[in-house]
N, CA, C and O atoms as a GROMACS GRO file, in nm:
protein
  540
    1MET      N    1  -0.642  -0.441   2.128
    1MET     CA    2  -0.676  -0.491   2.013
    1MET      C    3  -0.623  -0.446   1.882
    1MET      O    4  -0.618  -0.324   1.864
    2MET      N    5  -0.561  -0.569   1.740
    2MET     CA    6  -0.508  -0.477   1.632
    2MET      C    7  -0.640  -0.427   1.556
    2MET      O    8  -0.759  -0.458   1.561
    3LEU      N    9  -0.549  -0.318   1.473
    3LEU     CA   10  -0.645  -0.243   1.384
    3LEU      C   11  -0.704  -0.377   1.323
    3LEU      O   12  -0.813  -0.420   1.359
    4TRP      N   13  -0.623  -0.442   1.226
    4TRP     CA   14  -0.623  -0.569   1.136
    4TRP      C   15  -0.738  -0.575   1.196
    4TRP      O   16  -0.832  -0.514   1.145
    5ASP      N   17  -0.759  -0.655   1.327
    5ASP     CA   18  -0.872  -0.724   1.398
    5ASP      C   19  -0.993  -0.636   1.423
    5ASP      O   20  -1.104  -0.684   1.444
    6ALA      N   21  -0.973  -0.521   1.421
    6ALA     CA   22  -1.073  -0.425   1.398
    6ALA      C   23  -1.157  -0.366   1.292
    6ALA      O   24  -1.251  -0.287   1.293
    7GLY      N   25  -1.082  -0.440   1.187
    7GLY     CA   26  -1.130  -0.405   1.065
    7GLY      C   27  -1.086  -0.306   0.953
    7GLY      O   28  -1.141  -0.290   0.844
    8ILE      N   29  -0.955  -0.232   1.011
    8ILE     CA   30  -0.907  -0.147   0.913
    8ILE      C   31  -0.757  -0.225   0.892
    8ILE      O   32  -0.651  -0.236   0.954
    9GLN      N   33  -0.799  -0.259   0.801
    9GLN     CA   34  -0.679  -0.373   0.742
    9GLN      C   35  -0.630  -0.314   0.658
    9GLN      O   36  -0.661  -0.336   0.540
   10LEU      N   37  -0.533  -0.216   0.696
   10LEU     CA   38  -0.398  -0.158   0.611
   10LEU      C   39  -0.289  -0.254   0.614
   10LEU      O   40  -0.259  -0.341   0.695
   11TYR      N   41  -0.230  -0.211   0.491
   11TYR     CA   42  -0.078  -0.306   0.477
   11TYR      C   43   0.041  -0.204   0.540
   11TYR      O   44   0.050  -0.082   0.519
   12ALA      N   45   0.113  -0.269   0.606
   12ALA     CA   46   0.239  -0.184   0.633
   12ALA      C   47   0.352  -0.207   0.538
   12ALA      O   48   0.380  -0.307   0.472
   13ASN      N   49   0.407  -0.095   0.548
   13ASN     CA   50   0.582  -0.121   0.456
   13ASN      C   51   0.504  -0.136   0.309
   13ASN      O   52   0.546  -0.227   0.238
   14VAL      N   53   0.404  -0.061   0.261
   14VAL     CA   54   0.357  -0.066   0.128
   14VAL      C   55   0.462   0.012   0.046
   14VAL      O   56   0.529   0.100   0.100
   15TYR      N   57   0.477  -0.018  -0.071
   15TYR     CA   58   0.571   0.054  -0.170
   15TYR      C   59   0.499   0.133  -0.257
   15TYR      O   60   0.399   0.078  -0.303
   16TYR      N   61   0.523   0.256  -0.295
   16TYR     CA   62   0.457   0.336  -0.390
   16TYR      C   63   0.522   0.358  -0.504
   16TYR      O   64   0.644   0.358  -0.516
   17THR      N   65   0.437   0.380  -0.599
   17THR     CA   66   0.555   0.435  -0.714
   17THR      C   67   0.425   0.539  -0.814
   17THR      O   68   0.310   0.570  -0.785
   18THR      N   69   0.495   0.565  -0.917
   18THR     CA   70   0.403   0.646  -0.985
   18THR      C   71   0.355   0.612  -1.109
   18THR      O   72   0.425   0.528  -1.166
   19ASP      N   73   0.251   0.654  -1.174
   19ASP     CA   74   0.208   0.600  -1.290
   19ASP      C   75   0.284   0.589  -1.403
   19ASP      O   76   0.263   0.497  -1.482
   20ASP      N   77   0.417   0.716  -1.430
   20ASP     CA   78   0.496   0.698  -1.518
   20ASP      C   79   0.596   0.576  -1.515
   20ASP      O   80   0.640   0.529  -1.620
   21MET      N   81   0.640   0.511  -1.355
   21MET     CA   82   0.713   0.421  -1.358
   21MET      C   83   0.654   0.271  -1.400
   21MET      O   84   0.704   0.178  -1.463
   22LEU      N   85   0.532   0.289  -1.339
   22LEU     CA   86   0.433   0.155  -1.399
   22LEU      C   87   0.411   0.135  -1.531
   22LEU      O   88   0.411   0.024  -1.585
   23ALA      N   89   0.384   0.276  -1.605
   23ALA     CA   90   0.395   0.220  -1.775
   23ALA      C   91   0.534   0.237  -1.817
   23ALA      O   92   0.556   0.179  -1.923
   24ASN      N   93   0.594   0.275  -1.786
   24ASN     CA   94   0.757   0.299  -1.860
   24ASN      C   95   0.861   0.240  -1.802
   24ASN      O   96   0.972   0.249  -1.856
   25HIS      N   97   0.847   0.174  -1.692
   25HIS     CA   98   0.988   0.120  -1.632
   25HIS      C   99   0.935  -0.016  -1.508
   25HIS      O  100   0.960  -0.021  -1.387
   26GLN      N  101   0.866  -0.102  -1.585
   26GLN     CA  102   0.812  -0.190  -1.468
   26GLN      C  103   0.944  -0.277  -1.444
   26GLN      O  104   0.960  -0.338  -1.339
   27ASP      N  105   1.040  -0.280  -1.550
   27ASP     CA  106   1.130  -0.364  -1.501
   27ASP      C  107   1.213  -0.324  -1.402
   27ASP      O  108   1.261  -0.415  -1.334
   28VAL      N  109   1.249  -0.195  -1.370
   28VAL     CA  110   1.275  -0.147  -1.256
   28VAL      C  111   1.224  -0.166  -1.140
   28VAL      O  112   1.285  -0.189  -1.036
   29LEU      N  113   1.098  -0.154  -1.156
   29LEU     CA  114   1.003  -0.179  -1.034
   29LEU      C  115   1.026  -0.361  -0.982
   29LEU      O  116   1.041  -0.398  -0.866
   30VAL      N  117   1.025  -0.436  -1.084
   30VAL     CA  118   1.034  -0.585  -1.079
   30VAL      C  119   1.169  -0.629  -0.988
   30VAL      O  120   1.164  -0.695  -0.884
   31ARG      N  121   1.278  -0.582  -1.045
   31ARG     CA  122   1.394  -0.561  -0.995
   31ARG      C  123   1.390  -0.524  -0.845
   31ARG      O  124   1.423  -0.599  -0.753
   32PHE      N  125   1.348  -0.405  -0.834
   32PHE     CA  126   1.336  -0.358  -0.685
   32PHE      C  127   1.275  -0.428  -0.600
   32PHE      O  128   1.327  -0.445  -0.490
   33LEU      N  129   1.140  -0.491  -0.632
   33LEU     CA  130   1.092  -0.567  -0.532
   33LEU      C  131   1.135  -0.708  -0.529
   33LEU      O  132   1.108  -0.782  -0.434
   34THR      N  133   1.211  -0.750  -0.644
   34THR     CA  134   1.276  -0.888  -0.621
   34THR      C  135   1.380  -0.908  -0.507
   34THR      O  136   1.397  -0.998  -0.425
   35GLY      N  137   1.461  -0.760  -0.536
   35GLY     CA  138   1.587  -0.743  -0.405
   35GLY      C  139   1.516  -0.708  -0.273
   35GLY      O  140   1.591  -0.690  -0.178
   36SER      N  141   1.399  -0.698  -0.255
   36SER     CA  142   1.336  -0.643  -0.132
   36SER      C  143   1.302  -0.759  -0.082
   36SER      O  144   1.319  -0.783   0.038
   37ALA      N  145   1.238  -0.866  -0.183
   37ALA     CA  146   1.215  -0.979  -0.128
   37ALA      C  147   1.307  -1.071  -0.032
   37ALA      O  148   1.289  -1.116   0.081
   38ARG      N  149   1.415  -1.078  -0.128
   38ARG     CA  150   1.513  -1.153  -0.088
   38ARG      C  151   1.581  -1.074   0.038
   38ARG      O  152   1.633  -1.147   0.122
   39GLY      N  153   1.586  -0.942   0.058
   39GLY     CA  154   1.638  -0.876   0.169
   39GLY      C  155   1.546  -0.964   0.315
   39GLY      O  156   1.589  -1.015   0.419
   40TRP      N  157   1.422  -0.951   0.265
   40TRP     CA  158   1.311  -0.982   0.384
   40TRP      C  159   1.313  -1.130   0.413
   40TRP      O  160   1.317  -1.177   0.527
   41GLY      N  161   1.310  -1.204   0.296
   41GLY     CA  162   1.378  -1.349   0.322
   41GLY      C  163   1.519  -1.352   0.406
   41GLY      O  164   1.505  -1.420   0.508
   42HIS      N  165   1.623  -1.309   0.396
   42HIS     CA  166   1.741  -1.313   0.448
   42HIS      C  167   1.727  -1.259   0.607
   42HIS      O  168   1.780  -1.312   0.704
   43ALA      N  169   1.654  -1.158   0.608
   43ALA     CA  170   1.610  -1.109   0.734
   43ALA      C  171   1.523  -1.202   0.845
   43ALA      O  172   1.536  -1.206   0.967
   44ARG      N  173   1.436  -1.271   0.761
   44ARG     CA  174   1.380  -1.380   0.821
   44ARG      C  175   1.465  -1.509   0.872
   44ARG      O  176   1.461  -1.567   0.980
   45GLU      N  177   1.541  -1.532   0.761
   45GLU     CA  178   1.659  -1.647   0.825
   45GLU      C  179   1.761  -1.628   0.901
   45GLU      O  180   1.811  -1.719   0.966
   46ASN      N  181   1.811  -1.486   0.901
   46ASN     CA  182   1.920  -1.452   0.986
   46ASN      C  183   1.871  -1.337   1.043
   46ASN      O  184   1.911  -1.242   0.975
   47PRO      N  185   1.780  -1.286   1.166
   47PRO     CA  186   1.723  -1.183   1.192
   47PRO      C  187   1.824  -1.122   1.262
   47PRO      O  188   1.839  -1.002   1.234
   48GLU      N  189   1.915  -1.177   1.362
   48GLU     CA  190   2.030  -1.083   1.404
   48GLU      C  191   2.132  -1.028   1.326
   48GLU      O  192   2.196  -0.928   1.358
   49ALA      N  193   2.149  -1.105   1.203
   49ALA     CA  194   2.241  -1.015   1.089
   49ALA      C  195   2.180  -0.902   1.058
   49ALA      O  196   2.230  -0.790   1.046
   50ALA      N  197   2.038  -0.946   1.042
   50ALA     CA  198   1.958  -0.811   0.954
   50ALA      C  199   1.961  -0.694   1.064
   50ALA      O  200   1.986  -0.578   1.030
   51VAL      N  201   1.933  -0.730   1.198
   51VAL     CA  202   1.943  -0.619   1.272
   51VAL      C  203   2.094  -0.553   1.290
   51VAL      O  204   2.113  -0.433   1.303
   52ASP      N  205   2.176  -0.631   1.288
   52ASP     CA  206   2.324  -0.569   1.255
   52ASP      C  207   2.356  -0.505   1.124
   52ASP      O  208   2.453  -0.429   1.123
   53HIS      N  209   2.292  -0.522   1.020
   53HIS     CA  210   2.306  -0.445   0.909
   53HIS      C  211   2.212  -0.304   0.914
   53HIS      O  212   2.257  -0.199   0.868
   54LEU      N  213   2.089  -0.311   0.971
   54LEU     CA  214   2.003  -0.223   1.008
   54LEU      C  215   2.078  -0.118   1.088
   54LEU      O  216   2.071  -0.002   1.049
   55VAL      N  217   2.144  -0.145   1.190
   55VAL     CA  218   2.191  -0.037   1.276
   55VAL      C  219   2.340   0.011   1.256
   55VAL      O  220   2.412   0.083   1.325
   56ALA      N  221   2.364  -0.064   1.119
   56ALA     CA  222   2.505  -0.050   1.072
   56ALA      C  223   2.466   0.126   0.982
   56ALA      O  224   2.523   0.236   0.980
   57GLU      N  225   2.350   0.074   0.923
   57GLU     CA  226   2.284   0.183   0.838
   57GLU      C  227   2.239   0.300   0.896
   57GLU      O  228   2.254   0.412   0.848
   58TYR      N  229   2.176   0.269   1.014
   58TYR     CA  230   2.102   0.375   1.044
   58TYR      C  231   2.145   0.389   1.204
   58TYR      O  232   2.078   0.330   1.289
   59ARG      N  233   2.246   0.461   1.238
   59ARG     CA  234   2.327   0.454   1.343
   59ARG      C  235   2.252   0.514   1.442
   59ARG      O  236   2.291   0.474   1.552
   60ASN      N  237   2.136   0.615   1.451
   60ASN     CA  238   2.028   0.658   1.577
   60ASN      C  239   1.970   0.522   1.620
   60ASN      O  240   1.914   0.526   1.730
   61LEU      N  241   1.970   0.415   1.563
   61LEU     CA  242   1.892   0.294   1.610
   61LEU      C  243   1.981   0.255   1.721
   61LEU      O  244   2.101   0.281   1.730
   62SER      N  245   1.899   0.184   1.815
   62SER     CA  246   1.961   0.056   1.952
   62SER      C  247   1.959  -0.048   1.892
   62SER      O  248   1.851  -0.097   1.858
   63ARG      N  249   2.085  -0.112   1.864
   63ARG     CA  250   2.063  -0.260   1.815
   63ARG      C  251   2.003  -0.335   1.930
   63ARG      O  252   1.963  -0.439   1.878
   64ALA      N  253   1.969  -0.339   2.077
   64ALA     CA  254   1.905  -0.390   2.191
   64ALA      C  255   1.764  -0.396   2.152
   64ALA      O  256   1.698  -0.500   2.163
   65SER      N  257   1.707  -0.260   2.097
   65SER     CA  258   1.581  -0.231   2.052
   65SER      C  259   1.522  -0.293   1.965
   65SER      O  260   1.403  -0.325   1.964
   66GLU      N  261   1.628  -0.320   1.863
   66GLU     CA  262   1.598  -0.355   1.737
   66GLU      C  263   1.579  -0.505   1.732
   66GLU      O  264   1.495  -0.550   1.653
   67LEU      N  265   1.647  -0.584   1.806
   67LEU     CA  266   1.684  -0.724   1.842
   67LEU      C  267   1.549  -0.748   1.920
   67LEU      O  268   1.501  -0.860   1.905
   68GLU      N  269   1.477  -0.657   2.004
   68GLU     CA  270   1.382  -0.701   2.077
   68GLU      C  271   1.260  -0.658   1.972
   68GLU      O  272   1.147  -0.686   2.012
   69ALA      N  273   1.268  -0.600   1.858
   69ALA     CA  274   1.152  -0.554   1.780
   69ALA      C  275   1.165  -0.655   1.660
   69ALA      O  276   1.073  -0.635   1.581
   70VAL      N  277   1.221  -0.724   1.634
   70VAL     CA  278   1.268  -0.817   1.494
   70VAL      C  279   1.186  -0.904   1.472
   70VAL      O  280   1.142  -0.936   1.361
   71GLY      N  281   1.140  -0.976   1.633
   71GLY     CA  282   1.072  -1.088   1.638
   71GLY      C  283   0.925  -1.036   1.575
   71GLY      O  284   0.858  -1.104   1.498
   72ALA      N  285   0.894  -0.930   1.614
   72ALA     CA  286   0.712  -0.902   1.574
   72ALA      C  287   0.750  -0.831   1.471
   72ALA      O  288   0.651  -0.818   1.399
   73VAL      N  289   0.835  -0.782   1.430
   73VAL     CA  290   0.803  -0.725   1.287
   73VAL      C  291   0.812  -0.856   1.178
   73VAL      O  292   0.733  -0.860   1.084
   74LEU      N  293   0.904  -0.949   1.196
   74LEU     CA  294   0.868  -1.040   1.104
   74LEU      C  295   0.755  -1.157   1.124
   74LEU      O  296   0.725  -1.241   1.039
   75GLY      N  297   0.703  -1.145   1.244
   75GLY     CA  298   0.579  -1.208   1.271
   75GLY      C  299   0.459  -1.170   1.189
   75GLY      O  300   0.371  -1.246   1.147
   76PHE      N  301   0.471  -1.007   1.170
   76PHE     CA  302   0.378  -0.907   1.066
   76PHE      C  303   0.408  -0.971   0.940
   76PHE      O  304   0.330  -1.036   0.871
   77SER      N  305   0.516  -0.946   0.920
   77SER     CA  306   0.562  -0.974   0.737
   77SER      C  307   0.548  -1.100   0.736
   77SER      O  308   0.497  -1.108   0.624
   78PHE      N  309   0.554  -1.222   0.777
   78PHE     CA  310   0.530  -1.336   0.747
   78PHE      C  311   0.418  -1.399   0.828
   78PHE      O  312   0.425  -1.414   0.951
   79ASN      N  313   0.320  -1.434   0.757
   79ASN     CA  314   0.212  -1.503   0.824
   79ASN      C  315   0.159  -1.616   0.756
   79ASN      O  316   0.225  -1.687   0.680
   80ASP      N  317   0.001  -1.636   0.797
   80ASP     CA  318  -0.047  -1.760   0.703
   80ASP      C  319  -0.065  -1.723   0.568
   80ASP      O  320  -0.100  -1.806   0.484
   81VAL      N  321  -0.041  -1.590   0.537
   81VAL     CA  322  -0.111  -1.559   0.434
   81VAL      C  323   0.023  -1.576   0.314
   81VAL      O  324   0.041  -1.632   0.206
   82THR      N  325   0.097  -1.488   0.408
   82THR     CA  326   0.245  -1.497   0.309
   82THR      C  327   0.269  -1.642   0.282
   82THR      O  328   0.294  -1.668   0.164
   83ALA      N  329   0.266  -1.763   0.381
   83ALA     CA  330   0.286  -1.880   0.368
   83ALA      C  331   0.201  -1.946   0.237
   83ALA      O  332   0.235  -2.049   0.179
   84LYS      N  333   0.094  -1.870   0.208
   84LYS     CA  334   0.026  -1.943   0.094
   84LYS      C  335   0.042  -1.831  -0.011
   84LYS      O  336   0.000  -1.867  -0.121
   85ASP      N  337   0.087  -1.716  -0.007
   85ASP     CA  338   0.039  -1.662  -0.130
   85ASP      C  339   0.163  -1.566  -0.147
   85ASP      O  340   0.158  -1.467  -0.219
   86GLY      N  341   0.263  -1.600  -0.082
   86GLY     CA  342   0.392  -1.536  -0.093
   86GLY      C  343   0.431  -1.414  -0.009
   86GLY      O  344   0.333  -1.362   0.043
   87TRP      N  345   0.536  -1.360   0.015
   87TRP     CA  346   0.582  -1.243   0.085
   87TRP      C  347   0.508  -1.130   0.015
   87TRP      O  348   0.514  -1.146  -0.107
   88ALA      N  349   0.449  -1.035   0.045
   88ALA     CA  350   0.416  -0.920   0.002
   88ALA      C  351   0.315  -0.922  -0.060
   88ALA      O  352   0.276  -0.824  -0.123
   89ALA      N  353   0.232  -1.071  -0.053
   89ALA     CA  354   0.079  -1.064  -0.111
   89ALA      C  355   0.002  -0.935  -0.052
   89ALA      O  356   0.036  -0.851   0.032
   90MET      N  357  -0.115  -0.952  -0.126
   90MET     CA  358  -0.209  -0.808  -0.104
   90MET      C  359  -0.324  -0.859  -0.180
   90MET      O  360  -0.309  -0.907  -0.293
   91ASN      N  361  -0.476  -0.846  -0.103
   91ASN     CA  362  -0.564  -0.863  -0.168
   91ASN      C  363  -0.632  -0.719  -0.195
   91ASN      O  364  -0.662  -0.636  -0.109
   92PRO      N  365  -0.647  -0.711  -0.307
   92PRO     CA  366  -0.747  -0.592  -0.345
   92PRO      C  367  -0.853  -0.580  -0.295
   92PRO      O  368  -0.894  -0.468  -0.326
   93ALA      N  369  -0.937  -0.640  -0.224
   93ALA     CA  370  -1.077  -0.639  -0.189
   93ALA      C  371  -1.039  -0.571  -0.031
   93ALA      O  372  -1.132  -0.501   0.010
   94ASN      N  373  -0.924  -0.579   0.063
   94ASN     CA  374  -0.895  -0.502   0.135
   94ASN      C  375  -0.899  -0.379   0.095
   94ASN      O  376  -0.978  -0.299   0.145
   95TRP      N  377  -0.810  -0.346  -0.005
   95TRP     CA  378  -0.788  -0.203  -0.054
   95TRP      C  379  -0.898  -0.145  -0.067
   95TRP      O  380  -0.909  -0.031  -0.024
   96GLN      N  381  -1.014  -0.216  -0.136
   96GLN     CA  382  -1.131  -0.169  -0.180
   96GLN      C  383  -1.206  -0.142  -0.040
   96GLN      O  384  -1.268  -0.035  -0.043
   97ALA      N  385  -1.214  -0.203   0.064
   97ALA     CA  386  -1.278  -0.198   0.195
   97ALA      C  387  -1.238  -0.077   0.229
   97ALA      O  388  -1.330   0.003   0.247
   98GLN      N  389  -1.095  -0.024   0.247
   98GLN     CA  390  -1.047   0.068   0.307
   98GLN      C  391  -1.107   0.249   0.257
   98GLN      O  392  -1.150   0.348   0.317
   99ILE      N  393  -1.080   0.214   0.130
   99ILE     CA  394  -1.137   0.330   0.036
   99ILE      C  395  -1.318   0.343   0.084
   99ILE      O  396  -1.376   0.449   0.109
  100ASP      N  397  -1.368   0.227   0.085
  100ASP     CA  398  -1.503   0.263   0.110
  100ASP      C  399  -1.556   0.291   0.265
  100ASP      O  400  -1.663   0.341   0.300
  101THR      N  401  -1.444   0.242   0.352
  101THR     CA  402  -1.413   0.310   0.480
  101THR      C  403  -1.438   0.449   0.494
  101THR      O  404  -1.522   0.512   0.558
  102TYR      N  405  -1.331   0.486   0.405
  102TYR     CA  406  -1.261   0.658   0.400
  102TYR      C  407  -1.367   0.706   0.335
  102TYR      O  408  -1.409   0.816   0.369
  103ALA      N  409  -1.421   0.646   0.247
  103ALA     CA  410  -1.533   0.760   0.171
  103ALA      C  411  -1.653   0.743   0.254
  103ALA      O  412  -1.739   0.829   0.234
  104ALA      N  413  -1.675   0.675   0.321
  104ALA     CA  414  -1.808   0.675   0.414
  104ALA      C  415  -1.785   0.758   0.575
  104ALA      O  416  -1.871   0.782   0.661
  105LEU      N  417  -1.647   0.788   0.576
  105LEU     CA  418  -1.632   0.899   0.691
  105LEU      C  419  -1.590   0.996   0.628
  105LEU      O  420  -1.510   1.054   0.701
  106GLU      N  421  -1.605   1.074   0.484
  106GLU     CA  422  -1.615   1.147   0.409
  106GLU      C  423  -1.475   1.209   0.420
  106GLU      O  424  -1.452   1.328   0.444
  107GLN      N  425  -1.378   1.107   0.398
  107GLN     CA  426  -1.210   1.168   0.445
  107GLN      C  427  -1.156   1.193   0.272
  107GLN      O  428  -1.035   1.200   0.254
  108PHE      N  429  -1.207   1.200   0.206
  108PHE     CA  430  -1.169   1.209   0.055
  108PHE      C  431  -1.210   1.361   0.039
  108PHE      O  432  -1.324   1.400   0.066
  109LYS      N  433  -1.095   1.454  -0.014
  109LYS     CA  434  -1.120   1.564  -0.053
  109LYS      C  435  -1.143   1.575  -0.251
  109LYS      O  436  -1.059   1.606  -0.336
  110GLY      N  437  -1.269   1.542  -0.266
  110GLY     CA  438  -1.324   1.546  -0.421
  110GLY      C  439  -1.374   1.382  -0.420
  110GLY      O  440  -1.423   1.314  -0.330
  111PRO      N  441  -1.349   1.358  -0.524
  111PRO     CA  442  -1.400   1.230  -0.568
  111PRO      C  443  -1.370   1.100  -0.476
  111PRO      O  444  -1.273   1.122  -0.403
  112THR      N  445  -1.409   1.008  -0.464
  112THR     CA  446  -1.371   0.867  -0.420
  112THR      C  447  -1.321   0.816  -0.522
  112THR      O  448  -1.376   0.813  -0.633
  113PRO      N  449  -1.143   0.740  -0.475
  113PRO     CA  450  -1.091   0.735  -0.624
  113PRO      C  451  -1.117   0.556  -0.608
  113PRO      O  452  -1.131   0.485  -0.508
  114ALA      N  453  -1.116   0.531  -0.725
  114ALA     CA  454  -1.162   0.401  -0.812
  114ALA      C  455  -1.010   0.287  -0.741
  114ALA      O  456  -0.895   0.328  -0.718
  115LEU      N  457  -1.055   0.166  -0.723
  115LEU     CA  458  -0.930   0.095  -0.666
  115LEU      C  459  -0.832   0.090  -0.780
  115LEU      O  460  -0.713   0.098  -0.750
  116ALA      N  461  -0.864   0.077  -0.900
  116ALA     CA  462  -0.732   0.074  -1.018
  116ALA      C  463  -0.671   0.198  -1.029
  116ALA      O  464  -0.581   0.203  -1.113
  117ASP      N  465  -0.700   0.317  -0.957
  117ASP     CA  466  -0.637   0.442  -0.945
  117ASP      C  467  -0.540   0.471  -0.850
  117ASP      O  468  -0.468   0.571  -0.853
  118VAL      N  469  -0.538   0.354  -0.738
  118VAL     CA  470  -0.461   0.354  -0.630
  118VAL      C  471  -0.376   0.231  -0.582
  118VAL      O  472  -0.304   0.223  -0.483
  119MET      N  473  -0.406   0.133  -0.680
  119MET     CA  474  -0.342  -0.002  -0.619
  119MET      C  475  -0.348  -0.092  -0.758
  119MET      O  476  -0.447  -0.106  -0.830
  120THR      N  477  -0.212  -0.153  -0.779
  120THR     CA  478  -0.221  -0.256  -0.895
  120THR      C  479  -0.127  -0.379  -0.814
  120THR      O  480  -0.044  -0.357  -0.725
  121THR      N  481  -0.173  -0.534  -0.879
  121THR     CA  482  -0.110  -0.634  -0.832
  121THR      C  483   0.013  -0.673  -0.945
  121THR      O  484   0.082  -0.774  -0.931
  122ASP      N  485   0.028  -0.590  -1.044
  122ASP     CA  486   0.119  -0.632  -1.177
  122ASP      C  487   0.236  -0.684  -1.111
  122ASP      O  488   0.262  -0.803  -1.123
  123ILE      N  489   0.304  -0.614  -1.048
  123ILE     CA  490   0.475  -0.611  -1.007
  123ILE      C  491   0.436  -0.757  -0.895
  123ILE      O  492   0.484  -0.871  -0.894
  124LEU      N  493   0.374  -0.720  -0.844
  124LEU     CA  494   0.337  -0.873  -0.755
  124LEU      C  495   0.361  -1.005  -0.852
  124LEU      O  496   0.454  -1.085  -0.845
  125ALA      N  497   0.269  -1.003  -0.930
  125ALA     CA  498   0.198  -1.108  -1.034
  125ALA      C  499   0.381  -1.112  -1.081
  125ALA      O  500   0.432  -1.216  -1.039
  126ALA      N  501   0.439  -1.059  -1.124
  126ALA     CA  502   0.558  -1.049  -1.232
  126ALA      C  503   0.665  -1.119  -1.116
  126ALA      O  504   0.756  -1.173  -1.178
  127THR      N  505   0.679  -1.130  -1.006
  127THR     CA  506   0.754  -1.176  -0.886
  127THR      C  507   0.668  -1.275  -0.824
  127THR      O  508   0.695  -1.306  -0.708
  128GLU      N  509   0.579  -1.325  -0.874
  128GLU     CA  510   0.554  -1.434  -0.783
  128GLU      C  511   0.589  -1.568  -0.730
  128GLU      O  512   0.559  -1.628  -0.627
  129SER      N  513   0.677  -1.600  -0.852
  129SER     CA  514   0.761  -1.720  -0.821
  129SER      C  515   0.868  -1.713  -0.698
  129SER      O  516   0.902  -1.811  -0.632
  130LEU      N  517   0.906  -1.610  -0.683
  130LEU     CA  518   1.036  -1.572  -0.590
  130LEU      C  519   0.962  -1.548  -0.486
  130LEU      O  520   0.981  -1.626  -0.393
  131ARG      N  521   0.864  -1.446  -0.465
  131ARG     CA  522   0.805  -1.414  -0.338
  131ARG      C  523   0.703  -1.510  -0.285
  131ARG      O  524   0.642  -1.486  -0.180
  132LYS      N  525   0.681  -1.641  -0.371
  132LYS     CA  526   0.591  -1.765  -0.302
  132LYS      C  527   0.723  -1.815  -0.219
  132LYS      O  528   0.731  -1.816  -0.096
  133ARG      N  529   0.812  -1.851  -0.300
  133ARG     CA  530   0.953  -1.916  -0.229
  133ARG      C  531   1.007  -1.845  -0.074
  133ARG      O  532   1.087  -1.892   0.008
  134ILE      N  533   0.944  -1.741  -0.070
  134ILE     CA  534   1.021  -1.658   0.061
  134ILE      C  535   0.911  -1.656   0.174
  134ILE      O  536   0.936  -1.663   0.294
  135GLY      N  537   0.783  -1.645   0.117
  135GLY     CA  538   0.690  -1.638   0.203
  135GLY      C  539   0.692  -1.753   0.310
  135GLY      O  540   0.606  -1.756   0.398
   0.00000   0.00000   0.00000
């Protein structure tokens, strides 16, 4: 059973940044996410070429293994949610549910963080039109 199906709905391949970057350099983050979206869109349309690029950059990877894995990775990266809301779409309610779960399990050292302290959809909103075309 997948963790997602068991109620642990963590997002894979999340991009993290700092408060300073969000406050002072959103344009850089928007450009980064735009490039990432285009790269994932290219990988979706050209999985074998994407694997070739990956193993060229990371020589320790096996092309054969990555070719076996690319379908599953793309299946997780592009689904019903991305078809509707675009590549990299996230639901803040999922984040809140995980915060609540971790709090119930007493996993935080100190106060439980507020949702706004750990995630934002500002950069997703700024790239929505491109991401929806790729999703």
